[in-house]
N, C-alpha and C positions, 0 to 999 in steps of 0.2 A: 200679248203682243199688240202693239198699237195698230189701229186700222189706218190704212193708207187710202188716199183719194184715187180717182181714176187715172190710169196710166196713159201717156201720150207718146207718140213717135216710136222710137226704138224700144223703150221700156214696155210699151203696150204689146209690141210684137213678142218680146221675150216672155212676158207674163202669159200671153196666149199659148205659146209653145209649152210652158210649164203646166198650164191647165190641161192641155191636150194629153200630156203624159200622165196625169193623175189617175190612179187606179184604185177605186174604192175597195176592191177585193184584196189587193195587195196590202192596203192599209189595215184592213181588218185582220189579216194574217199576222202582220207585224205587231198589232196591238195584242192579239192573243199570245204571241211568243213572249212579249215583254211582261205581260201579266203572269204567265207561267213561270218566268225566271224570278219574279218577285214573290213567289209563293202562292199565287192565286187569289190574294186578298186585295189586290190593287183595283181601284174603281176605274172602269173603262170610260173613255171620252165619248161624247155624243158624236154621231157620224158627221163627217164633213172635214174637208181639208184644214180649214182654219181651226176647228176644234181640236183636231189631231195635233196640229203644230203647237197650239197653246198648251195642250196636255204634255207634250214633250218638254216644252220650255219650263213649265211649272215644276216638274220633277217631284211632285208631292205624292205622298202615299205612306202606308205603314212601313216600319222598319223590317227588313228582311231577317232571316235567321243568321246567327253568328257564323262567320267564316271559319275555315280550318285554322288551327294554330300555325303560326309561322315557324320557321327554323330557329333553333336556339342561337342566340347571339354569342359573340365572343366574350370571354371572361374579362371583366374590367380590371383596372389597376387596383392594387391593394389600397385601402384607405389609410389615413394616418393612424399611428399607434395611439391607443387610448391611454388615459391617465391611470396610474396604479389605483386599484380599488382599496377600500378600507380593510384593515386587517381583521380577519375573522376571529371568532371567539376560540379560546383554547379548548381543544377536545378533551374528552374524558380520558383518564389514565387507563392504559391498556392492561390486559391481564399479564401476570408474571409468566415469563417464558419457561420452557423446560430447562433443566440443568444440563450443561454441556458434559461431554465426556471428560473423564478424569485425565489430566495431562500426566506426562512422564515426570517422575521425581528427578530433580537435578542430581547429577553424579558429583559427590563431594570427594575429591581425592584424599586418600588417607596414607600418611607415611610418617613414622616417628620411631625413634629408638632412644634408649638410655642404657649405657653400659659403664662398667668400672673395672679397675684393676683388682687383683687379689694378691695375697702374699706370694703366690707362685709367679705372677706376671709383673710384680713391681720392679722398678729399676730396669725398664725396657732398653733394648739395644738402640743405638742411634742410627739416623738416616734411613729409617724404614718405618712403615706404618706400625703404630703401637697396636698390639693385639689385645684389646680389652676382652677379658674372658668371663667377667661377671655380668650376666644379662639381667638388667633391671626391667627393661621393656623392649621387645623387638617383635611385636605381634605380626607385622607385615614381612618380617625377615629381609628388610632392605639393608640391614647391616650384617656383614659377614664376619663372625668372630675368628674365622680361619685366616682371613687376609687383613682384618682390621679396617676394611674400607666400607663406606656407605655408597650404594649405587642408586642414583636418582631414577625413580620409576615414572614420574610425571613432571613435565616441565613446569617451573614456577619459582616462587621465592621461598627459600628455606632459611631457618635460623639454626645456627650451631653454637654450642657453648661448652666450655670445659672448666672443671674445678680441680685443682692439683694440691695435694698435700706434699710439701717439700720436706725431705729429711735426708741427712747424711751427705748430700751432694747438691751442687747448684742445679738449677733447672733452666732449660731453654728449649721451648717447643714452638712448632709452627703449625697453623691450620693450612692444609694443602688441598688444592682442587686440581685434579688432573695433572699432578706433578708440579704445579705452580704454587709457591708459598704465598698465602694471602695475608695472614697476620702472624706476628711473633709475640711470645710472652717469655719474660726472663725473670728469674728470682735467684739471688745469691743466698746460699745457706749460711746461717750464723751458728748458733749452738743448740737450738731446739727446733721443733716442727714449725714450719711456716706455711702460708697459703698463697696460691696464685690462681688467677682465673683469666678467661678471655672469651670472646664471642663475636659473631659477625652474621649479617644477613647476606646470603649469596643467591644469585639467580643461577638455576641449574637447568640444563636440558636433559632429556632422557638419555641415560647411559653415563652421565658425568659421575665422577667418583670423588669423594671427599674423605680425608683421614687426618689424624693427628700424628706427628712424629717428632722425635728428639733431633735437634740440630746442634752442631758444635762439638760432637764427640761424646765419649763416655763420661767426661767430667761434668756433663750437663744433663744427666738422666736421673736426677734425684726424685722421680715420681714415686711416691710411697703409698702403701696400702696395707692395712692389717684389720683386725677385728674392730678397732675403734677409729680408724682413719680411712678416708676414701679419696680416690682420684677417679673422676668420672668424665665421660664424654657423651653429649646428647645432641639430638637434632630432630627437627620436625618441619613439615611443610606449613607455610603461612597461607598461601593461596596459589592456585594454579595459574599458569601463564594465560 
């Protein structure tokens, strides 16, 4: 602090009043308190008002101990997204996993038949299902030789075919589904055995019935069979619906 010259007039009176109130004991107590707050390592000033004032103004001394941590501040805003890093190296191939449980086997629908006429059932009556009584194949029993009808067990596409030996009379037959005639086959008898055939793919639902029958009366039922000649009717499922 810069030294000032002697005071005159009012300033002198003010200074005298300040000097009268100066208390060395109070100053010493204040110095002791400041030193204690600074950890006890602070060098004390020389006695005297001016030395004390200069000591306060200098503010020099060793650093005190660290203060207590402050309160945690608020979370800042997220920073900008960084660029994509380099692709890492390919990892080693993993071990082979355990085998899974065996799945269920697909259910393949089965339905087929092949039947024929005999010397007893040749020249069948007209306008009714032909009762083929020679069983060539009917493992699933979906063809009924008592009624001459095939009954659909599984919805899907079915193929039906027939081969006819024509003898002694003309032939006119129809492939029938649930009473509706689907296709017709006709052959005019000449003087010796003749052959006729037909076939179709039909979509059937469960319970549908298919059969072959003579149409046009008894003059068109020349379907023949004996030990050397056959008239047959066959069908089977192609695939399920």
